[in-house]
N, C-alpha and C positions, 0 to 999 in steps of 0.2 A: 560686575564688570571689572576686568583687570586694567590698571592704568597703562595707557599706550597701546591697548589691544582690544580685541573683541572676545567676549565670553560666548562660546558657541552654544551655550545653553539658553541664552536670551535672544529673542527676536530683535532685529535691528531694522529701523525704518529708514529707507534711502529716498530722499526727495527727488522726484523726476521733473519738477516744474508743473505749472498750472494746477498747483495744490494736489497733485497726484503723488502718492507715496507707495513704494514697493517694500513690503515687509519680508525680510529674509530671516527666517528661523532656521534652526538646526535641521539639516537633512538627515533623516533616519535611514540607515542602511537596512534593507530587509533581511530577515533571517535566511540562512543558507537554504533551509528546506523550502522556503517560499521561492527562492531563485530556482531551485530544482523543479518545483511544481510549474513555474512559468516556462521553463525550458521544454517541458513535456505537455504543455496545456492543450495543444491540438489532439494529442494522443488520448488524453484523459477525457476530453469532450467527445471524442469518437467512441469511447467506452460508454459514456452516458447515453449516446444516441444509438448504440448497437441494438439490433432487434432482439437479441437474447435478453439484454438487460431491460429493455422496454417491455418485453413479454412477461418478465417476472413482475414488473411494476403494475401492469394492467391485467395480469392473470391469463394472457392469451398465449403464453409460451407452451408449445406442445410438450406433453409430459415426457415423451420418449427423449426429447432433447435435454430436459432437466435431469432425467435419470442418467443419461450419458455424462453430463457435467458432474453429477454426484460421484459417479465411479472415478472419473479422472481427477476430480479435486481431492478425493481420498488418497489417490496415489501421490498427488502433489504435496499434500499436507505431511506425508511421511518424510519427504525430502526437505520440506520447509522446516520441520522440527529438527532434522539433522543439522541444517544450517544454523539454527538457533543454538543448538548444542555446541557447535564450533564457535559461535559467538561467545558463549559462556567460557569456553576454554581459552579464548584469546583476549578476554576482557582484562583490563589493567587494574580494576578495582573491584572489591567484593560486591558493592551495591549493583554495579552493572552486570556482574556475573550472576547474581541472584535474579535480576530481572529477566535476563536471557533464559535462565533455567526455569523460572516461573512461567514464562510465555510458552516455552517448549512443552512443559507439563500441561498447560491449558489446552494446547493444540492436540497433544496426544490423548488427552482426556475428553474435555467437554466438546471441543469443536469436532473431533472425529466421531464422537458419539452422536452428535447431531446428524452427521452424514450416515452413520449406521442406521439411525432411526428413519431417515428418508429412504434408505435402501430397503429396509424391511417393508415399508409401504409399497415399494415397487416390486416386491418379491425377490430381491437380490440378497443373497446370504452374505454373512461376514466372510466366509471362505471365498466367495466370488469376488468380493471387494479386495481381499488380500492378494488374489491371483490376477487382478486386472492388469493387463499390459498397458504401459503408457502410450498415448497417442503421440504423433510427431511433435505437436506443440508442447505437450506436457514434458516429453523427454528433453526437448531443447531448453525449455525454461528451467527445469530442475537441474540439468547438467550445468547450465550457466550459474545458477545460484550456488551450488556446492563447489564448483570450480573457483568462483569468486571468493567464497568463504575460506577455501583451502589455500589459495595462492595470493589473494589480494590482502590489503591491510584491513584493520578494523573499520576504517572509514568507508571503504568500498563495500564491505560486508553490510554495514548499517544502511548505506544508500541503496543497495540491492534489495534489502528487506522491505524498505519503506513503501514502494508502490503497491504492494499487496495489502499491507496493514492499513495504510492511510487510504488507499483507493477503495477498499471494501467499506471502511467507515464512511467515506464520502458518498459512495453509492447507496449504502443503507439509509443514510440520513435524507438524501434527496428523494429516494423512493418512498420513504415513510412520510415525508412532507406532502407528497402527491396524493396520498390516500392509501387505503388498505385494499389489496386485490381480493377478488372473490374466492380464489383458491387458497385454502387455509395453509397449504404447504408453502406457497410463495409468501404469504403473510408472515409465517414463522421465520422464513429465511431473512426477510427484511427486518423483522424485529431483532433478530440476533445481531446483525451488523449495524443497526441503527442504535443499539443500546449504548448508554453512557460508558459502560465498562469497556466496550470495544474502542470507543473514541479515546478513552484514557490510555489504552495501549498504543494507539496511533500517536497520541500526543507525546508519550514517553519516547517513542522511536524518533519522532521529529526533533525532540530536544537533544537526543543523542547525536543525531546527524548534525544539528546546529553546532553542538559542542565540538565534535570531531572536525567539522568543516572549518570552524574558526581556528583550530589548532593546526590545520594542514597548510602546506604551501600551495602555490598556484597549480603545480603539477598534481598534487594530491586531490585538490578540489576538482580538477578536470577529470581525474579518474573516477571520482565519486559521481560526477555528473553523467559520465558515460554509463556507469552502472545503473543509475536511476533511470535514465532515458531508455536504456536497453530493456530493463525489467518492465517499464511502462509499456513498451511495445509488446513484450511477451504477455502482459495482462490482457491487452487487446486481442492478441492472437488466441488466448485461452477462451475468451468469449466466442470467437469465431469457430474454434474447435468444437465447442458445445453446440453451436448453431448448425454446423454442417455435419455433425456426427462423425467427425474425423477419426479414422482408424488406419492403422497400417494394412495394406492390402496383400 
């Protein structure tokens, strides 16, 4: 304790009378990523409750809806990797540049190969995947991501990336904790996103958002919040797109 003052690291007991004391410890400010998650909490819980997500978890999702999702997510991942490449180009240090590049390579490699493997099981060729036109929700989401990466600052880019990366890790972990679905394809999907390696990617992105949020001013944090909440809404819309088999007419 400093003389004449209070050291905020130590708890202080304040007597209230009748032998009741109030202990006042240091108030910890939550990480900026946790503040973002709280701002979009209702949207994220709606994702967990969505029939598409629940259907993966219990194995009841009709296969044609999952196949449609695989097609559209393949289209999405191409643009998501493009956004990550823009992140590498805009990064201010080599370590962040390498991480963006590594994640882009993992998406263009392992994650898209997972989708190609699912597609082969559904009789969908790689050429068909490449030629798949984006549905309305896919087009809107990817347009927002790439526009944010091109026109916003690095903080907005990272905040826009986070709902997908963190959201899939959270979904995978919750579904895995609930048990293995009888359909092996859905079990494989859950295992992919519940894996510690995927959580590590989400944790890195959260850390980046925390660092950029701490360095930003109030206006910058407000822009990051808008990007995060908007992309959380698009994540929910993407599950609805898969559920309704949304396509341009």
